[in-house]
C-alpha positions in Angstrom: 12.1 -17.3 24.0 11.2 -21.1 22.2 7.6 -20.7 20.4 5.3 -23.7 20.6 5.1 -23.8 17.2 3.7 -26.3 14.5 4.7 -26.1 10.6 1.6 -26.0 8.0 3.4 -26.3 4.9 7.4 -26.9 4.3 6.8 -23.7 2.5 4.8 -21.9 4.2 2.7 -21.2 7.5 3.0 -22.1 11.0 0.6 -22.1 13.8 1.7 -20.6 17.2 0.0 -21.9 20.3 0.7 -20.6 24.1 1.5 -16.9 23.6 -0.8 -13.8 24.8 -0.8 -11.2 22.0 -1.8 -9.0 24.3 1.4 -9.5 26.8 5.0 -9.9 25.0 7.9 -9.7 26.1 10.8 -8.2 24.0 11.9 -11.8 23.7 8.5 -12.5 22.4 8.5 -9.8 19.9 11.8 -11.1 18.4 11.1 -14.9 18.0 7.7 -13.9 16.5 10.0 -11.9 14.1 12.7 -14.8 13.6 9.6 -17.5 12.7 7.8 -14.8 10.4 11.0 -14.8 8.4 10.9 -18.7 8.0 7.1 -19.5 7.7 5.9 -16.3 6.2 2.3 -16.4 7.4 1.9 -17.1 11.4 -1.6 -18.3 12.8 -3.1 -17.1 16.8 -5.5 -18.8 17.4 -8.4 -16.8 19.2 -6.6 -14.3 20.3 -9.2 -11.4 21.5 -6.7 -8.6 20.9 -7.5 -5.1 21.7 -6.9 -2.6 18.7 -4.1 -0.9 20.9 -2.1 -4.4 21.5 -2.8 -4.7 17.5 -1.1 -1.8 16.9 2.1 -2.4 19.5 2.4 -5.5 18.1 2.1 -4.5 14.5 4.6 -1.3 15.8 7.7 -3.6 16.7 8.0 -4.5 13.0 8.3 -0.4 12.1 5.6 2.4 11.5 2.5 2.1 10.5 0.9 2.8 7.2 -2.6 5.0 6.9 -4.3 3.1 3.8 -6.0 5.8 1.2 -9.3 4.5 0.8 -10.7 1.6 3.7 -12.3 3.1 7.0 -10.5 2.7 10.4 -11.4 2.3 13.8 -12.1 5.0 15.6 -9.8 7.2 17.4 -6.9 4.0 16.1 -6.4 5.5 12.5 -3.9 2.8 11.9 -6.6 0.0 12.7 -8.5 -0.2 9.2 -11.4 -2.1 9.2 -12.9 -4.2 6.6 -16.6 -4.8 7.0 -18.4 -6.6 4.4 -21.7 -4.6 5.7 -19.8 -1.0 5.0 -17.4 -1.5 2.1 -16.9 -3.4 -0.6 -14.9 -6.2 -0.6 -14.7 -8.2 -3.4 -11.2 -6.9 -4.4 -9.9 -9.2 -1.5 -11.0 -11.7 -3.3 -7.8 -11.4 -6.0 -4.6 -12.3 -5.3 -2.9 -9.6 -4.2 0.2 -8.3 -2.3 -1.0 -5.1 -0.1 -0.5 -2.0 -1.2 2.3 -2.6 -4.3 1.0 1.0 -5.8 3.1 2.6 -3.3 6.7 3.3 -4.1 7.6 2.0 -0.7 5.0 -1.0 -0.1 4.3 -3.0 3.3 6.5 -5.0 5.2 3.9 -6.8 6.1 0.3 -7.0 8.6 -1.3 -7.7 11.6 -4.8 -9.1 11.1 -7.8 -9.8 13.6 -10.9 -11.6 13.2 -13.3 -9.2 15.0 -16.5 -11.0 13.3 -16.9 -14.1 11.7 -19.9 -15.5 9.1 -21.1 -18.8 10.2 -19.3 -20.7 6.8 -16.8 -19.2 4.6 -15.2 -16.1 4.3 -11.5 -18.2 4.5 -8.6 -16.3 3.6 -5.4 -18.1 1.6 -1.7 -17.1 1.0 0.7 -18.1 -1.2 4.4 -18.2 -0.7 6.1 -15.8 -4.0 9.7 -17.4 -2.6 8.7 -20.9 -2.8 6.8 -20.2 -6.5 9.6 -18.2 -7.9 11.9 -21.1 -6.6 9.9 -23.6 -8.2 10.1 -22.0 -12.0 12.7 -23.4 -15.1 16.4 -21.5 -14.7 15.4 -20.2 -18.5 12.3 -18.4 -16.9 14.4 -17.2 -13.5 16.7 -16.0 -16.0 14.5 -13.8 -18.4 12.6 -12.8 -14.9 15.7 -11.6 -12.9 16.3 -7.6 -13.5 13.2 -6.7 -15.4 10.3 -4.4 -13.9 6.8 -4.5 -13.8 3.7 -1.7 -13.6 1.0 -2.1 -10.3 -2.2 0.2 -10.5 -4.3 1.0 -8.2 -6.9 1.3 -10.1 -6.9 -2.8 -10.6 -8.6 -3.2 -7.6 -10.2 0.0 -6.7 -12.7 0.9 -9.4 -14.4 3.9 -9.3 -17.8 1.8 -10.0 -17.6 0.0 -6.9 -15.4 2.8 -4.6 -16.9 5.8 -6.1 -20.3 5.4 -6.2 -21.3 8.3 -3.9 -20.3 12.1 -4.2 -18.0 11.7 -1.0 -16.8 8.5 -2.0 -15.8 9.2 -5.3 -13.9 12.5 -4.4 -12.1 10.0 -1.7 -10.8 7.7 -4.6 -9.5 10.4 -7.3 -7.2 11.8 -4.2 -6.5 8.1 -3.5 -5.3 7.3 -7.6 -3.6 11.1 -7.9 -1.6 10.4 -4.9 -0.7 6.5 -6.3 0.1 7.5 -9.9 1.0 3.9 -11.4 4.5 3.1 -10.9 7.6 -0.1 -11.6 8.6 -2.6 -9.2 11.1 -5.9 -10.0 9.6 -8.6 -11.3 11.9 -10.4 -8.9 12.4 -8.7 -5.7 15.4 -9.7 -3.3 13.9 -9.8 0.5 15.7 -7.1 2.5 16.0 -9.5 5.6 16.3 -13.2 4.4 18.2 -12.4 0.7 16.1 -14.8 -0.8 14.3 -14.4 -4.8 10.7 -13.7 -4.6 8.1 -13.0 -7.2 6.5 -9.6 -7.3 3.7 -9.4 -9.4 -0.3 -10.2 -8.4 -3.6 -10.3 -9.7 -4.7 -7.8 -7.1 -2.0 -4.5 -8.8 0.2 -5.9 -11.5 -0.6 -4.2 -15.0 2.3 -4.5 -17.5 5.5 -6.4 -17.4 7.7 -3.4 -18.4 9.5 -3.6 -22.2 7.3 -6.3 -23.2 4.2 -5.6 -25.6 0.8 -6.3 -24.4 0.4 -9.5 -25.9 3.2 -10.7 -24.2 3.2 -9.3 -21.1 -0.4 -10.7 -20.4 1.0 -14.0 -21.4 3.7 -14.2 -19.3 1.5 -12.3 -15.9 -1.3 -15.1 -16.6 1.4 -17.9 -16.4 3.0 -16.3 -13.6 -0.3 -16.1 -11.3 -1.4 -19.3 -12.4 2.6 -20.7 -11.1 2.2 -18.8 -7.8 -0.6 -20.0 -6.7 -0.5 -23.9 -7.2 -1.4 -26.1 -4.0 2.0 -26.4 -2.6 2.6 -22.9 -2.1 -0.9 -22.0 -0.1 -2.5 -22.1 2.9 -6.2 -21.6 3.4 -7.1 -20.4 7.1 -10.8 -20.8 8.2 -11.0 -17.8 10.5 -12.7 -18.6 14.2 -13.6 -14.6 16.3 -10.3 -13.4 17.9 -7.7 -15.3 15.4 -5.1 -13.5 14.6 -2.4 -13.4 11.9 1.0 -12.0 10.9 2.1 -12.2 7.6 5.0 -11.2 5.7 4.0 -9.0 2.5 7.7 -8.7 1.4 7.6 -12.8 0.4 3.7 -13.6 0.1 0.2 -13.1 -1.8 -3.2 -13.3 -0.4 -7.2 -13.3 -1.2 -9.8 -13.6 0.7 -13.1 -15.3 -0.1 -16.0 -13.3 -1.0 -18.5 -16.8 -0.1 -20.6 -15.5 2.5 -23.3 -13.6 0.4 -25.0 -10.8 3.1 -23.6 -12.2 6.4 -21.3 -9.9 8.4 -17.7 -10.6 8.4 -15.7 -7.7 9.6 -11.9 -7.9 10.3 -9.2 -5.3 11.5 -5.7 -4.6 10.0 -2.8 -3.0 11.1 0.1 -2.7 8.4 3.5 -2.2 8.5 5.8 0.6 6.3 7.9 -1.1 4.3 11.3 -0.5 1.9 11.4 0.2 -1.7 11.5 -3.1 -3.7 14.8 -4.2 -4.9 16.3 -6.7 -7.3 20.0 -7.9 -5.8 21.9 -9.1 -8.7 23.2 -13.1 -6.9 26.9 -13.5 -6.9 28.6 -16.1 -8.4 
């Protein structure tokens, strides 16, 4: 199948039309997978996807992750609910790659808009592949082979996610089950073989082997570099929109600029593999 696809930027993003995500053939699924590897973020407008179809679509990429903190759709535990009236979502306004506090961070996500504020609530994605490719050779060589620590507590602090005894118990269980761990600073994509940065403001606390000051300066430099305009797309949601992104090659943030307006998103998350860095062959 040939998708009706319009690229958004050379580095990242494409809009796909003429597809009903509730009714996909095997050929449709393969075409979507191929497009995702090339464009990293795929936008499908006004799909009105059911929770069951969302799970079915996400499962074409692999097994699904159950989030340790966020609530889920009743009877559909694979779909988490991001409801601004039920959960403090300010952490989503930090640039982050999803669940990198896990040994096997997600392959990708299928996100659908259930309720959208009248104004605001856009989501931005950045290509970490393009960001790495744009670094100077000296910095690339310095970063290759290094690791960095990822910590769940950066985006899930107790003062926001442990306000009640029940919530605090759930949070402390998640923290205990997900102690800080290290991933490569430069990750090799397991399917494309491309190199990409694998650090984000939301979860990366330290570059291993560097002193605290040097690590902080380098991380801040990489965070600022990776969100330059040429690497970033911004999506203004309509209810029913669906976005699929490759979590191995991107980071994102959702703007919390809509005050008390109501925003509900449903997300299905595909389990990924353990990040690795493969030395280049000269």
